[in-house]
N, C-alpha and C positions, 0 to 999 in steps of 0.2 A: 597506531591513528583506532580514537574514536570516532562514529561518525551519527547525526541527530537524525532524524527518518524526523519528517513530514507526511503522513497521506492524503488528499485529501478528496472528499468525491463529490463529479455532479452527477448531479441530476434532471430530469427535466419536471418531477411533480413537485406538489408541494410537502410532503414524507418525508420528514429529516431522518436521512440514514443517519449511524454510526457504528464509529471507528470502533472498540472494544481487543485488551488482549493483546495486545501488538509483542511479539517480538521475533528477534533481532539471532541468530547465528548465520557460523560459517560454516559452509561444504565447501574447501580447495579452494581456489581464487574469488568463486563466491557467495553474494551476498544475498541467504534467503531469510523475507521477511514474511514473519505470518503477519492474520491478526483475523476475528471478528466481524460479519456487517452485519448489524440489523436497519434492519428498513421492510420497507412493503413486499408481501413477495412475486407479486405483481409488477415489481417495475430492473430492470437491469441499472445500473450503473458502476459509470465511471474513475480510474482512480491512477489520485499522480501520486508521484514520487518522489521528492528534494530531501533530500543527505547533504547534509555543516559540517565541518570538520570542526575539530576540538577551533580554532583563530575564527566562527563561521562565515566560512568559505564557504558556499554551495559544487557540492562535487552533482556531477551530469558522469552519470552513466553509460558504455559506449549499448551499451544490450540490454533488455529489459525484456522477462518471460514477465508468462505469469494470471495471475489476476485480473484485471485493468485495465479488459473493454468486455462492456455487456456483461456488469457480473451480479451477478443472486444473494440473496443475502444469505448467509446462512458460515458457517461455526468450519475455519481451520483452514483460513482461505491461504494462496501463497500468492508471494511474487520473489521473481529468479533477475540479481542484477550478477 
């Protein structure tokens, strides 16, 4: 089954963050999403993940950990699903 991941970034400042270089790998039963986050070095960001299957149905994770809350800009941020 193929998933499409959409990452959303929320901030309280006027600097617009950028997500780039999104990669997806699997390890055992987990999906690992790695990405680069650009933005103001003084800000913290919240990342929300939405995934859909081939039919467009939204898939909700049972558990999600990693760089999702209070994330600072940088390379190779990761989320484990």
